[in-house]
C-alpha positions as CSV (number, residue, x, y, z in Angstrom):
1,M,-3.7,-11.7,-30.8
2,T,-7.0,-10.8,-32.3
3,D,-8.5,-7.3,-31.8
4,K,-12.0,-8.3,-32.4
5,I,-14.2,-6.8,-29.6
6,T,-17.9,-6.5,-29.2
7,Q,-19.1,-3.0,-28.2
8,V,-22.2,-2.2,-26.8
9,A,-23.9,0.9,-25.3
10,L,-26.6,0.1,-22.6
11,K,-30.2,2.0,-22.1
12,N,-28.3,4.0,-19.3
13,G,-25.4,5.2,-21.5
14,M,-22.8,2.8,-20.1
15,K,-20.3,1.4,-22.7
16,V,-19.3,-2.4,-22.4
17,M,-16.6,-3.7,-24.4
18,L,-15.9,-7.2,-24.6
19,K,-13.5,-9.7,-25.9
20,E,-13.3,-13.5,-25.9
21,I,-10.1,-15.1,-25.2
22,H,-9.7,-18.6,-24.1
23,T,-6.2,-19.1,-23.5
24,A,-6.5,-19.5,-20.0
25,P,-9.9,-20.0,-17.7
26,I,-9.3,-16.3,-16.6
27,I,-11.6,-13.1,-16.9
28,S,-10.2,-9.5,-16.1
29,S,-13.0,-7.0,-15.9
30,W,-11.9,-3.2,-15.7
31,I,-14.5,-0.6,-15.2
32,W,-13.4,3.2,-16.1
33,Y,-14.5,6.6,-15.4
34,R,-13.8,9.7,-17.1
35,V,-12.5,11.7,-14.0
36,G,-9.2,12.3,-13.2
37,S,-7.0,15.6,-11.5
38,R,-7.7,17.1,-15.0
39,D,-11.3,17.7,-13.6
40,E,-10.6,19.2,-10.3
41,S,-10.5,23.1,-9.4
42,T,-8.1,24.8,-6.7
43,G,-9.4,24.2,-3.5
44,G,-10.8,20.4,-4.7
45,T,-7.3,19.0,-5.9
46,G,-6.7,15.5,-4.8
47,L,-10.5,14.7,-5.0
48,S,-10.2,12.1,-8.2
49,H,-7.8,10.1,-6.1
50,W,-9.4,10.3,-2.7
51,T,-12.9,9.2,-4.2
52,E,-10.8,6.3,-5.4
53,H,-9.9,5.3,-1.8
54,M,-13.2,5.4,-0.6
55,Q,-14.6,2.9,-3.0
56,F,-12.7,0.3,-1.0
57,K,-14.3,1.1,1.9
58,G,-17.3,-0.7,1.4
59,T,-20.9,-0.7,0.8
60,K,-23.9,-2.1,2.9
61,Q,-23.8,-5.5,0.8
62,F,-20.0,-5.4,0.5
63,P,-18.4,-3.6,4.0
64,A,-15.4,-3.1,3.7
65,Q,-13.6,-5.9,5.9
66,V,-15.0,-8.5,3.6
67,L,-14.1,-6.9,0.4
68,D,-10.7,-7.6,0.2
69,K,-10.9,-11.2,1.6
70,A,-13.8,-12.4,-1.0
71,I,-11.6,-11.5,-3.8
72,S,-8.4,-13.5,-2.6
73,R,-10.5,-16.2,-1.4
74,E,-11.7,-16.8,-4.8
75,G,-8.4,-16.6,-6.4
76,G,-8.3,-13.2,-7.8
77,R,-6.5,-10.0,-7.7
78,W,-8.0,-6.2,-7.7
79,N,-6.5,-2.7,-7.6
80,A,-7.3,0.8,-8.7
81,S,-5.6,3.8,-9.8
82,T,-6.3,7.6,-10.7
83,S,-4.6,9.5,-13.5
84,N,-4.5,12.9,-14.8
85,D,-7.8,12.0,-17.2
86,S,-9.4,8.6,-15.7
87,T,-9.9,6.8,-13.0
88,R,-10.1,2.9,-13.1
89,Y,-10.9,-0.4,-11.2
90,F,-10.0,-4.0,-12.0
91,E,-10.8,-7.2,-10.9
92,T,-9.1,-10.4,-12.3
93,M,-10.6,-13.6,-11.6
94,P,-11.1,-17.4,-12.0
95,A,-13.4,-17.5,-14.9
96,D,-16.1,-19.1,-12.9
97,K,-15.7,-16.4,-10.3
98,I,-16.2,-13.4,-12.4
99,D,-19.6,-12.8,-10.8
100,L,-18.3,-11.3,-7.5
101,A,-16.4,-8.7,-9.4
102,L,-19.1,-7.6,-11.4
103,R,-21.5,-7.6,-8.3
104,L,-19.0,-5.2,-6.5
105,E,-18.9,-2.8,-9.2
106,A,-22.4,-2.4,-9.8
107,D,-23.1,-2.1,-6.1
108,R,-20.1,0.3,-5.5
109,M,-21.1,2.7,-8.5
110,Q,-24.0,3.6,-6.5
111,N,-23.8,2.6,-2.9
112,S,-20.5,3.2,-1.4
113,L,-20.8,5.0,1.7
114,F,-18.7,7.6,2.5
115,T,-19.1,7.6,6.8
116,E,-17.2,10.6,8.4
117,K,-15.1,8.1,10.5
118,D,-13.9,6.5,7.0
119,V,-13.5,10.1,5.4
120,A,-11.2,11.0,8.4
121,S,-9.4,7.9,8.3
122,E,-8.4,8.3,4.7
123,R,-7.5,11.8,5.0
124,T,-4.5,10.7,7.5
125,V,-3.8,8.0,5.2
126,I,-3.5,10.4,1.9
127,I,-1.9,13.1,3.7
128,S,0.9,10.5,5.2
129,E,1.3,9.3,1.3
130,R,1.8,13.1,0.2
131,E,4.3,13.6,3.2
132,G,6.1,10.6,2.2
133,Y,6.5,11.6,-1.8
134,E,7.4,15.2,-0.4
135,N,10.5,13.5,1.0
136,E,11.4,12.1,-2.2
137,P,13.4,14.5,-4.2
138,M,12.1,13.4,-7.7
139,F,8.7,14.0,-6.4
140,R,9.5,17.6,-5.0
141,L,11.1,18.5,-8.4
142,S,8.7,16.9,-11.0
143,E,6.0,18.6,-8.8
144,A,7.7,22.1,-9.5
145,V,8.2,21.5,-12.8
146,Q,5.0,20.6,-13.7
147,Q,3.5,23.4,-11.6
148,A,5.9,25.8,-13.6
149,A,4.7,24.4,-17.3
150,F,0.6,24.8,-16.3
151,H,-0.7,28.0,-15.2
152,V,-3.8,27.6,-16.6
153,H,-4.9,23.9,-17.6
154,P,-5.3,21.7,-14.3
155,Y,-2.4,19.4,-15.4
156,H,-0.9,22.0,-13.1
157,H,-1.3,20.2,-9.8
158,E,-0.2,16.7,-8.9
159,I,-2.8,13.9,-9.0
160,I,-2.4,13.3,-5.3
161,G,-3.6,16.9,-4.5
162,D,-2.3,19.9,-2.8
163,M,-1.7,19.5,0.9
164,A,-3.7,22.4,1.8
165,D,-6.7,21.1,-0.2
166,L,-5.9,17.3,1.7
167,R,-6.7,19.1,5.0
168,A,-9.5,21.0,4.2
169,I,-11.7,18.8,1.8
170,T,-15.4,17.7,3.1
171,R,-16.9,14.3,3.2
172,D,-19.7,16.3,1.5
173,A,-17.5,17.3,-1.0
174,L,-16.0,13.9,-1.9
175,Y,-19.6,12.5,-1.6
176,E,-20.5,15.4,-4.5
177,H,-17.7,14.3,-6.6
178,Y,-18.5,10.6,-6.5
179,R,-22.2,11.1,-7.0
180,K,-21.2,13.6,-10.1
181,Y,-18.9,11.9,-12.1
182,Y,-19.5,7.7,-11.0
183,I,-22.9,7.5,-13.0
184,P,-22.9,4.8,-16.0
185,N,-23.4,7.3,-18.8
186,N,-19.7,8.4,-17.8
187,A,-18.1,4.7,-17.4
188,V,-16.7,1.9,-19.7
189,L,-16.9,-1.6,-18.5
190,S,-14.1,-3.3,-20.6
191,I,-13.7,-7.0,-20.1
192,A,-11.3,-9.8,-21.6
193,G,-11.3,-13.6,-21.1
194,D,-12.7,-16.8,-21.1
195,F,-16.4,-16.2,-21.5
196,E,-19.2,-16.5,-24.1
197,T,-20.1,-12.8,-24.8
198,K,-24.0,-13.5,-25.2
199,A,-24.2,-14.7,-21.4
200,M,-21.6,-12.0,-20.3
201,L,-23.4,-9.3,-21.8
202,K,-27.0,-10.7,-20.5
203,R,-25.2,-10.9,-17.0
204,I,-24.0,-7.5,-17.3
205,R,-27.3,-5.8,-18.6
206,E,-28.8,-7.7,-15.2
207,L,-26.5,-5.6,-12.8
208,F,-25.6,-2.5,-14.2
209,E,-28.6,-1.6,-17.0
210,S,-31.3,-0.9,-13.9
211,I,-28.9,2.1,-12.8
212,P,-30.0,5.4,-13.4
213,R,-28.2,7.8,-15.6
214,G,-27.0,11.1,-14.4
215,K,-26.4,14.5,-15.9
216,T,-23.1,13.9,-18.0
217,P,-20.8,16.1,-16.1
218,P,-18.8,18.5,-18.1
219,R,-14.9,18.3,-18.3
220,L,-13.0,21.0,-17.3
221,I,-11.7,22.9,-20.7
222,R,-8.7,25.2,-20.0
223,P,-6.2,25.3,-22.6
224,E,-2.8,26.0,-21.6
225,P,-1.3,29.4,-23.3
226,E,2.0,28.8,-25.3
227,Q,5.0,29.3,-23.4
228,M,7.0,32.4,-24.2
229,G,10.3,31.4,-23.3
230,E,12.6,29.0,-21.0
231,K,11.7,28.7,-17.4
232,R,14.3,27.6,-14.8
233,L,13.8,26.8,-11.0
234,Y,15.7,25.2,-8.4
235,I,14.7,23.1,-5.5
236,E,17.3,22.3,-2.2
237,G,16.9,19.6,0.1
238,P,18.6,17.1,2.0
239,G,20.8,14.4,0.0
240,E,24.0,14.2,-2.2
241,T,22.9,14.0,-5.4
242,T,21.9,16.5,-7.9
243,Y,18.9,15.9,-9.9
244,V,17.6,17.5,-13.3
245,Q,14.8,17.5,-15.1
246,V,13.6,19.1,-18.5
247,A,10.3,18.9,-19.3
248,Y,8.9,20.0,-23.1
249,R,5.3,20.4,-24.1
250,H,4.3,17.0,-25.7
251,P,1.6,16.3,-28.0
252,S,-1.7,14.8,-26.7
253,A,-2.6,11.4,-27.8
254,T,-4.7,12.2,-30.7
255,H,-2.3,14.6,-32.2
256,A,-0.7,13.4,-35.3
257,D,2.5,14.3,-33.9
258,Y,2.0,11.8,-30.9
259,F,3.5,8.6,-33.1
260,P,6.6,10.6,-34.6
261,F,7.7,11.7,-31.0
262,Q,7.2,8.2,-29.6
263,V,10.1,7.3,-32.0
264,L,12.1,10.2,-31.0
265,D,11.8,9.3,-27.4
266,S,13.0,5.7,-28.1
267,L,16.2,7.1,-30.0
268,L,17.0,9.9,-27.1
269,G,16.5,8.0,-24.3
270,G,15.3,4.3,-25.3
271,A,11.9,2.6,-25.3
272,S,10.4,2.3,-21.7
273,G,11.1,-0.8,-20.2
274,L,14.2,-1.6,-22.2
275,S,17.6,-1.1,-21.5
276,S,18.7,2.5,-22.3
277,K,22.6,2.0,-22.6
278,T,22.4,2.0,-26.7
279,S,20.3,5.6,-26.6
280,R,21.7,8.5,-27.8
281,L,21.6,10.4,-24.3
282,Y,22.9,7.8,-22.5
283,R,26.0,7.6,-24.8
284,A,26.4,11.1,-24.9
285,L,25.8,11.9,-20.9
286,V,26.3,8.7,-18.9
287,D,29.4,7.1,-21.0
288,T,30.9,10.3,-21.1
289,E,30.3,10.9,-17.3
290,Y,28.2,14.0,-17.3
291,A,25.6,12.2,-15.7
292,V,25.5,8.8,-13.6
293,D,22.3,8.2,-15.2
294,V,19.4,9.4,-18.0
295,S,16.1,8.7,-19.1
296,S,12.9,10.4,-20.4
297,G,9.1,9.6,-20.8
298,S,5.8,10.9,-21.7
299,E,2.0,10.2,-20.7
300,T,-0.8,9.5,-23.0
301,T,-3.4,12.1,-22.1
302,I,-6.2,13.8,-23.7
303,D,-4.3,17.3,-23.8
304,P,-1.0,18.2,-24.4
305,F,1.3,17.4,-21.2
306,L,4.9,16.6,-20.7
307,Y,7.9,15.0,-22.1
308,R,10.7,14.6,-19.4
309,I,14.1,14.1,-19.5
310,F,15.6,13.1,-16.1
311,I,19.1,13.4,-15.5
312,I,21.4,12.5,-12.3
313,N,24.1,14.6,-12.9
314,H,27.8,13.4,-12.3
315,P,29.1,14.9,-8.9
316,K,32.0,15.8,-11.0
317,R,30.4,17.9,-13.6
318,K,28.9,21.5,-13.6
319,I,25.2,21.4,-14.3
320,E,25.4,23.9,-17.2
321,K,28.3,21.3,-19.0
322,T,25.3,18.9,-19.0
323,L,23.0,20.8,-20.3
324,A,25.2,21.6,-22.9
325,V,25.6,18.3,-24.0
326,L,22.2,17.7,-23.5
327,D,21.5,20.7,-26.0
328,A,24.1,19.4,-28.4
329,E,22.7,15.8,-29.0
330,I,19.3,17.1,-29.2
331,K,20.2,19.8,-31.7
332,K,21.8,16.6,-33.9
333,V,18.4,15.1,-34.4
334,Q,17.1,18.8,-35.2
335,D,19.6,19.3,-38.0
336,V,20.5,16.0,-39.3
337,L,18.3,13.3,-40.5
338,V,18.2,9.7,-38.3
339,P,19.4,6.9,-40.5
340,K,16.5,4.9,-41.2
341,S,18.1,2.0,-40.2
342,E,17.9,3.7,-36.5
343,I,14.7,4.7,-36.8
344,S,13.7,1.3,-37.6
345,R,15.6,-0.2,-34.6
346,A,13.7,2.6,-32.5
347,V,10.3,1.4,-33.8
348,K,11.5,-2.2,-33.5
349,Q,11.8,-1.4,-29.4
350,A,8.8,0.5,-29.2
351,R,6.8,-2.4,-30.8
352,A,8.5,-4.6,-28.4
353,V,7.8,-2.7,-25.2
354,F,3.8,-2.2,-26.6
355,A,3.4,-5.9,-27.7
356,Y,4.8,-6.8,-24.1
357,G,2.7,-4.5,-22.5
358,S,-0.6,-6.1,-24.0
359,E,-0.4,-9.5,-24.4
360,N,-1.6,-11.0,-21.0
361,I,-5.5,-11.0,-20.4
362,T,-5.6,-8.2,-17.5
363,N,-3.7,-6.1,-20.2
364,Q,-5.9,-6.7,-22.8
365,A,-8.7,-5.6,-21.0
366,F,-6.9,-2.8,-19.7
367,W,-6.0,-1.1,-23.3
368,M,-9.8,-1.3,-24.1
369,G,-11.1,0.6,-21.6
370,Y,-7.6,3.1,-21.6
371,S,-8.0,3.8,-24.9
372,E,-11.5,4.5,-24.6
373,M,-10.7,7.4,-22.2
374,F,-8.6,9.5,-24.9
375,S,-9.5,8.3,-28.4
376,S,-11.1,4.6,-29.2
377,Y,-10.2,0.9,-29.3
378,K,-9.2,2.5,-33.1
379,W,-6.4,3.9,-31.4
380,F,-4.9,0.7,-30.0
381,T,-5.1,-1.3,-33.2
382,G,-3.8,1.2,-35.3
383,Y,-0.7,2.1,-32.5
384,L,1.7,-0.5,-34.3
385,N,0.8,0.5,-38.0
386,K,1.1,4.3,-37.1
387,L,4.2,3.6,-35.5
388,A,5.7,1.8,-38.5
389,K,4.9,4.9,-40.8
390,V,7.0,7.1,-39.1
391,T,9.9,8.2,-41.2
392,P,13.0,10.4,-40.4
393,H,11.8,13.5,-41.7
394,D,8.7,13.0,-39.1
395,V,11.3,12.6,-36.4
396,R,13.3,15.6,-37.4
397,R,10.4,17.9,-37.6
398,V,9.0,16.6,-34.3
399,A,12.2,17.6,-33.0
400,R,12.4,21.0,-34.2
401,T,8.8,21.3,-33.3
402,Y,8.7,20.6,-30.0
403,L,12.3,20.5,-28.3
404,Q,13.1,24.3,-28.5
405,P,14.1,26.2,-25.6
406,K,11.5,28.7,-25.2
407,N,9.1,25.6,-24.7
408,R,10.8,24.0,-21.8
409,V,11.4,24.3,-18.2
410,I,14.4,22.9,-16.8
411,G,14.2,22.1,-12.8
412,I,17.3,21.4,-10.8
413,Y,17.2,19.9,-7.2
414,L,20.6,21.1,-5.4
415,P,21.5,19.0,-2.1
416,Q,22.1,21.5,0.5
417,G,25.6,22.5,0.9
418,V,26.3,22.0,-3.0
419,E,27.5,25.0,-4.6
420,G,26.1,26.3,-7.6
421,T,26.0,25.1,-11.3
């Protein structure tokens, strides 16, 4: 896999990233906007996600009822998603049909309709989506933990937004959000696949360069103060299962501790996407029947976010006993240097997950734009080398620094009728 790409800034400030891959007659195109839930204030939570939904309601040139049919008729697939830090849209098409995707994205960057009828319809859809989440114990627990972990930073709220705001947000507020952030100088276009760079760039200039640049929107900067002690919360609800979530502050993507933390996570919970049955927490908690299951993970974010350990508590065990076993396992990595062989195995697992997640054409186009949202493409190309440089001392240091009781929030979901902890 070559890492050679072409990076160009259009006259209106839009960044273009192109990577030729001639292994299959496919092209994947992603457009990224630097706006996510971290750019929302109280009263406007959920604006970014809702705006993403509205982008599928069509323009005069591409009415909603023909959009999906047009993409599928040409053998393509498309979707979008909103994260804490960005919003992205993609189309993966047969190489000779990619012009449809480019025309669509150039059009809806500036001409999405946002009719009152569509806003009302989507309000119902998103409220229903939120209600569905609220029926899930793990969502309710995760949201409560996140709210307890962040009081100042806008990572406080879930991406979908608070129910009160979803009921109150107006069409004009949505449209204003769209016009503020969906401008070329706030966007990155990343394309990978079977094309010739010179011709592709010429077509991109024809479609996008005439779109006027806007006033670059400022990002919300509200650093979260240091947590001064452990927080614990309880959620009660229906069901028969007790869930536990332990969340620690996690370094941002560009922090020097990010990569040692990825290795630490691989040791404790197992590399994401691979079996966790050989991980330290699985052996300590599941094999000994303190937990039915355990997993862990973090997100790659602009600002420090959360490293979460998820536990399904064993019905025969008291929660405090389970947490004591967890703490004992964490203390081991804080007190005793992990053998180099175990570090090597954890790095190998993390490398495998990373390689698998970045090999196909769609994913390669994704990673170009994704890394640009919080750093640069160099972050992506240097990922494996930085993992390989992690030492046992690095792992012990980040375990001691971040996995402290004073830095954590413990959330416990208790099924109604289950006694105590």
